[in-house]
C-alpha positions as CSV (number, residue, x, y, z in Angstrom):
1,M,-14.3,10.5,-3.4
2,A,-12.5,8.4,-0.8
3,K,-9.6,10.4,1.2
4,A,-6.5,8.9,0.5
5,Q,-4.4,7.0,2.9
6,T,-0.8,6.8,4.2
7,L,0.9,3.8,3.7
8,E,0.6,2.8,7.3
9,Q,-3.1,3.2,7.3
10,S,-3.3,0.8,4.4
11,F,-1.2,-1.5,5.8
12,E,-3.0,-1.5,9.1
13,K,-6.4,-2.1,7.3
14,L,-5.1,-4.8,5.3
15,E,-4.2,-6.6,8.6
16,Q,-7.6,-6.1,9.6
17,I,-8.9,-7.9,6.4
18,I,-6.7,-10.5,6.5
19,G,-7.9,-11.2,10.3
20,N,-11.5,-11.0,9.4
21,L,-10.7,-13.6,6.3
22,E,-8.8,-15.6,8.8
23,N,-11.6,-15.9,11.3
24,G,-13.8,-17.9,8.8
25,D,-17.0,-16.1,10.4
26,V,-17.8,-14.2,7.1
27,S,-19.8,-14.8,4.3
28,L,-18.9,-15.7,1.0
29,E,-19.9,-12.5,-0.2
30,D,-18.5,-10.5,2.3
31,S,-15.5,-12.4,1.8
32,F,-15.3,-11.4,-2.0
33,K,-16.0,-7.6,-0.9
34,L,-13.1,-7.8,1.5
35,Y,-10.7,-9.5,-0.7
36,N,-11.5,-6.9,-3.7
37,E,-11.0,-4.2,-1.0
38,G,-7.6,-5.7,0.0
39,M,-6.6,-5.7,-3.7
40,K,-7.3,-2.4,-4.0
41,L,-5.1,-1.3,-0.8
42,I,-2.3,-3.3,-2.2
43,Q,-2.6,-1.5,-5.6
44,N,-2.3,1.8,-3.5
45,C,0.5,0.5,-1.4
46,N,2.4,-0.3,-4.4
47,Q,1.8,3.1,-6.0
48,Q,3.2,4.4,-2.6
49,L,6.3,2.4,-2.5
50,D,6.8,3.2,-6.1
51,K,6.8,6.7,-6.0
52,V,9.1,6.7,-2.5
53,E,11.3,4.6,-4.5
54,K,11.6,6.9,-7.5
55,K,12.1,9.8,-5.0
56,I,15.1,8.0,-3.4
57,V,16.7,7.3,-6.9
58,V,16.5,11.3,-7.9
59,L,18.1,12.1,-4.6
60,N,20.9,9.3,-5.0
61,Q,21.4,10.8,-8.4
62,K,21.4,14.1,-7.2
63,E,24.0,13.4,-4.8
64,G,26.1,11.5,-7.2
65,D,26.2,14.7,-9.0
66,E,27.5,16.5,-5.9
67,D,30.0,14.6,-5.3
68,E,31.6,14.8,-8.7
69,F,32.2,18.9,-7.9
């Protein structure tokens, strides 16, 4: 199983993939593979961002509860 990447690592890899695709020196088959890899990275990034957003909401709710006392 592949090692989980940090959000920053995923963004760096996406930048590399975009650069390779924009370069135009990649075969159609390789372009398709890069596109699929990029889509998986985007899903991973979205999942990580969703987790962070949920944690922030929970922390804000806890902070609001503490302010009431």
